[in-house]
N, C-alpha and C positions, 0 to 999 in steps of 0.2 A: 724620310726622316720626320721624328716628332714635332707637330707645331710648335711646341713650348721648348723641346731642346733639342736644337738642329744637331745636337751630337751626338743624338740618343735614335735607333730606328725600334718602332713599337712593333709587336709580333703581326696584325694586322698587315702592315706595310710591307711584311718580308714577301708577297706575291709579288710586289712591284719592283722589287729591288733586283737591279741587273746582274746575275751570275757573276764571281769574282770581284763584287767589290767587299768591300772593307766595312763592317758593320758594328755596333757597338749596342745589347740588350740590356735590359736592368729587369729586375723581378725576381719571383722568387723559386725558389727551385716547386716544382709540382712534384717530378716524381725521374727517378734514375736506375737504370736498368745496367747491371757492368756483367758484360759478356765476356767470354773468353778473347775473342779478337776485337771484338768494337765494345764503348760502350754510349750508352743515349741517357742526354740529361734535358728534360723536358721543361722547358722556364714557362711561368705563366706571368703577364704582365695585366694591366687594365681591362689591355683588350681581345687580347685570349693567349693562344700555347702557340711556344714556337721548341722545333726541334735542334741540339745542338749535337753533334757529334764529335767523342773521344776516341781516338787511337787508344791502344796501349804504353805508347812512348810520350803523349800529349797528356795522360791522366795525372793529377797533381799528387803529388808524393803521400800526400794523406789520404787517396782516394775522391770521388765525389762528395758534395755537401750534403748535409741530410733535408730532408725536404721541408720545404718551407723558410730556410737560408735565403737570406736574402744578397743577391750574386750580383755583380756585372760580369759580362760578355762581350770580349770580342773577337771577331770572328772573319771568317770567308763568308759570304753567300753564295749557295752552291745549289745546281738545280737537281730535285729528285722527287719523283713523283709520288713515291709513298709520304712524305713529308708533307705536313701541313700547310698547306695553300702551294706547295710544287717546290719550295725552298728551304734550306735545311742551314744551317751555320756548323761550320767544320776549321778545322785549325786554328782551336779556343783557346783563350787565353783567359781565363776566370780569374776573380776577385772577390773575396767577400767582404760585402758591407753592411754585415752584421755579425754579430754571434753565431755559432751553432746553432741551428732552432731545433727547441724541443721536440720530441716526437708526441704528433696534435694526435688527439684524444680519438680522432676520426681520421680514415685515410680518403683525403680530401683529393687523389689523381683519383677514385673511383666515379662511375660515370653517373651513378647518385646517393646520395645521400644516405650512408644505411646506418642510422642509428637513431635511437628516440629521441621523441619531441624535449622533455626534458634535457637531454643530453644537449642537445643541440641548442639549446635554449640558452643552459648553466656556459655553457661555452660560446658565446655568440659571436664573439672578437673574431673567432678563430675560424668558426664552420659556415659563419659567413662568406668567408673567401671560396667556399666552394661554386665553382662555374653555376652550375643548374640553381643552388640556392644564391647568390648575388644576382641573377637573372629577375629573379622575382621583385627585388628593389630596384633595377633597372627598371623594370615597366611603373612601379611607382613615378618614381623620378619621370619618365615620358609623359606621364599621366597627369602632374602636376604641369609640365610644360606646356603640355596639349593645353589644357584648362586656364592657364593666365594667357596665352596666346588669343585663346579665342577670344575671353573676355576681352584682353588688351582691345583686338581689333572691332570689338564692339562698342568702343569709347568707356570701357568702365577704369575704375582707378582701383589701387591696390590700395588696402590700409592694412594698417595692423593695430589691434586694438589691447584694453590690459588684460589681463590673465589674472589680477588679484581682484576681486569685487568688493563690496564691502555689504551684499546681500544676495540671496539666490534669484537668480536672474530669471530665469526662460521659465521651469515648472517645478514640480512637486521632488524630483528627483534630487536625490542626496546629493551633499555638496562637500570638500573637502575644508576642514576649515583650517585657518593659516594664525601665528601669533605674528602679528602686524604692530612694532613697536606698543605692546602692551595690550592692544585690542584686539576683535575679531575679525579677519578678513576671511576670504572663498577663493578656492580655485574657479575660475568661469569655467562654466556647463557651455557657455558659447558664446560667439559676439554678437547674439540675437540684437540686443536692445544697442549694440554702441552702432553696427551697421544701419539699423534701423534710422538714426539718430544722424546718422551722415550722409543717408539718401537727402534729406533736408538740404546737404552742401554737396554731394557733388554729383547727384541723380542717380547715378551707377556705380555700386562698388563690390569689391571682391577682398576676401581674407584665406590665406592659409594659415595654420597654425594649430596648437593642441589645446584640445577641451578635454575635463577632467570630469567623469560621472562615477561618484561613490556609491552608486549602487552595487550591493551584494550579489552581483551574478558570477555565477562560476558556470558559463556554459563558453561553446565552442566558436559562439559568434560574439561576445561580449568584453572589451576591454575597460579598462579603468582611467588611461588615458590614450588617449585617438588623434591622428588628424586630422580636422575638418577642415574641407574644400567649401568656403561658405560667399554665396552671389546677392547680393540685394539690387532691387531697380524701382525707379518710380515711376509714374505716367503709366501705368498698364490698366487692361479694362478689367481683368481678373486673374483667375490664377492660370486659365489655359496659357496668359502671355509669357506666364513662368515658368511652364512646361515647356513650350516651345523653344525658351533660351535654353534649357535643361538639353533638351534635344540635342541642339546646336553643340553644345557646350562636351555632353558625350561623344558626338562624334568626330568632334575636334582632339579630346584625348584616343581615343580609337587610332584617328589619322598620327597621331604622334607616334604613337607605340610600333604602327606599322612602318614609317618612315626613320625611323630614328632609333629604334630598338629590335630591329629583325633579328636582330642576331641573339639576343633573348630569348623573344619570341621563340625561332626555332630550336636554342638548346632546351625550353621545355615544351615544344610541341603543342605549344597553346592554340587554340582555333578563338579568333577574335569574333567578339559578340556579333553579333546578325540585327541589327536594327533597323527599321523599316523607316520609309518617308516620311512618315507619322506615327506617334508614340499610340498603342490602341491603349485607349480609356477604359472604363468600366465604374460605372457609379457604387460607393459600398453595400448598399442595400441590394441590389443586383448581384455584387462579390458574393456577399453572403449566400443568397441564395444557388448561386451556381454551387459552392462547395460544401453546400448541405448544412449550413449554421443557422442555427435561431437567430428571428428577427431584431431581437433584443439584442444579441452579441454588443459589446462596444469596441470593439478591437478583432483586427484578424488574427487567427495564433500560427505559429510558424506552420503546421500544416496545411492550415488555409494558404499561407502565399506560397509552399509546394507547389500545393493543386493548380494556385492562379498560373503561376508561371508554365506549369506542363501544359495547360490551356493554352496560353497566349504563344508558345511553342508550336503547339496544332495547329491552333487558328489561325495564325498572324505569320506563322514563321518567325516572331521574334524573341529576344532573349532579354526583353524589358516589356512591362506590363504597366501603367499609371492609376491606382485606385482614388477616385476621388471622393470627396464629399461624406467624410468622417464623420461621425455625430462630436457636434459642436463639446459635449460634455467630456470628449476625452482630448481635446485641443487646447493649448495654451491661451488664456486671456484674447490675446493682442490676434488671434487669428479672425479673419473675416467670415462671416456668417453665408450661408449662401441665402441671395437678395431674397426667394420667391418660397423659401423654405427655412426659417432661423434654426431648426432643429440641426440642418449640416451644413456645414464648414466647406468656403471656398479654398480648402487645401489637398493633398494629393501625399503618398505614399508613392515610389516608384520599385517598383519589385524586377529585381536582375537575378534572372536564372533560378529565380523561386523563393530572394532573397530581400527583406526590405533596404535596399539602397541609401534613398533618400527622402525626406521628408519636406515638403515646400507647399507653399501655398500664397495666398493674397492676406497681407496685413489689416486691420483695422487703421484708420489715418486722421481720424477725426478726434479731436482731444474729448469730448463731449461723450462718443461713444466707447473709449477708455475708462471715464471715471464711471460712466455705470457699468462696464463690463467688472470693473477692479471692486465696486460696493457689492455687486452681485455676489461676489466673492467670500463678501465679509471681510473685505479686507480696506484699509483707507487708501485712497487715490495719495494721500500725503508721504507715504512710504514709497512711492514712485516721482516722486515732485521733478527729477532731476533728468529721467526718462521722459515724462510727459509734458514737459518746456517743449523738446520739440515740436510736439503737436500742437501746443497752446499755440505755437510760433509758425502754424502754417505748415505743415505737408502731403505731397502728393499722394496721390494712389499709387501703392506701392506692395511689391510681394519679395522672396527670394527660395532660395532652396541650401541643403547644406547636403554636403556627398561625405559621408566616410571613406579618407582613403585606403586605409587597411581590409573597410568589407569589399570596397571597390577591385583590389587587389585579388583579397582571397577568394571573391566569386569567377576573377578571370582564370584564374587556374584551377576553379574546382577544388580547392582547400579542404580539409572538411577540417580545419581548426584555425581562424583568424592570427594565432599566433604563431604560423609558419610564417605568415608574409610581413612581420611586425620585426623590427629592427631588435629593442630592449623592450619587451614585453611590459604593460604594469598590468596588471589585474588582483584579483583577492589575494591569490598568493604571493606574488611573486614582486620584488622590489632591486632586486638584481639579476644581472650585472647592471 
């Protein structure tokens, strides 16, 4: 029986149901087949599929309901080696729980969702019902649980920070302005400033929530709104402590997928990532040389990331590699410089299967360093007064990272477009549904 409804049996519980038991199923009509001597209805609920068998005399006078109609089926559990889980339902009584459903724009009963991506996105409320499509977000949900569970076990406190802010928070990236009672506010690009301040309160914090980037990117890897998994911790030695935490978090997310979403993994034919006991690390300067880029390049291009990902797989058997020591001129002002050479930073990007997934590192923590860094940018520290207050009142050495959830799932299934794994994408062209 369902753990939340003792009067209902779920599809995955059918194999454990004794033959002859009278049961009740509820769900959507996934598929129907009406033959001369027997008819089949495949019911889909949140756990899987169940087969219901109708003899001609048992058919409703109006025939079987159309696909996606919501129904209740009361019948007898009957052994059949050819049915899903070895049990089907016979002698059924059917009750409609919704009006007859309109025909979907795609055939959800087919093994794969055979439709162009714009069609899938335009009809997301229905196309996400497809078992293989739904499996993608089940991976995301399991990843979220693994992220939280790992950090909870390490003494972190979950926080929720404002998504409306009064100024650009993190970098030079474009922001979305919002009318806020007659003044201009902005949708937050990141919880960065807030999570740093709260390290001074809780020492270890994390957040899962939306972030907004008004960058006019029209690529297969960028969204205007995505879910960011942020963590920040105090009393670190340097960015390598942050990377070690990230390593444990990724292992926790993968283990959660393995143990809690095995059916989703099977539906997608997914190969879970290979992450070694220690994440391979390469300095930014060495990374440029390895990919054949000029020494004065300020960043890695997508082709460079792909080449480094292939090298990590060949050299270390690893699906991830960390590039540390990015140029300070390409990092936000709060980034801690490399102590022995301030041209470089104590920060890193984690490349996952050839694509940047995580940015992290050590932050500055001394008030005087912040004042100097802000003034070096030609700005006034007064503009950051509330943020700097935490540092003026003492902050421990700290650092953190942020994982893009949709990008993580996209690389898990090696999707060609991040929108394939985003429930309701927001990008340069899409604001509906």
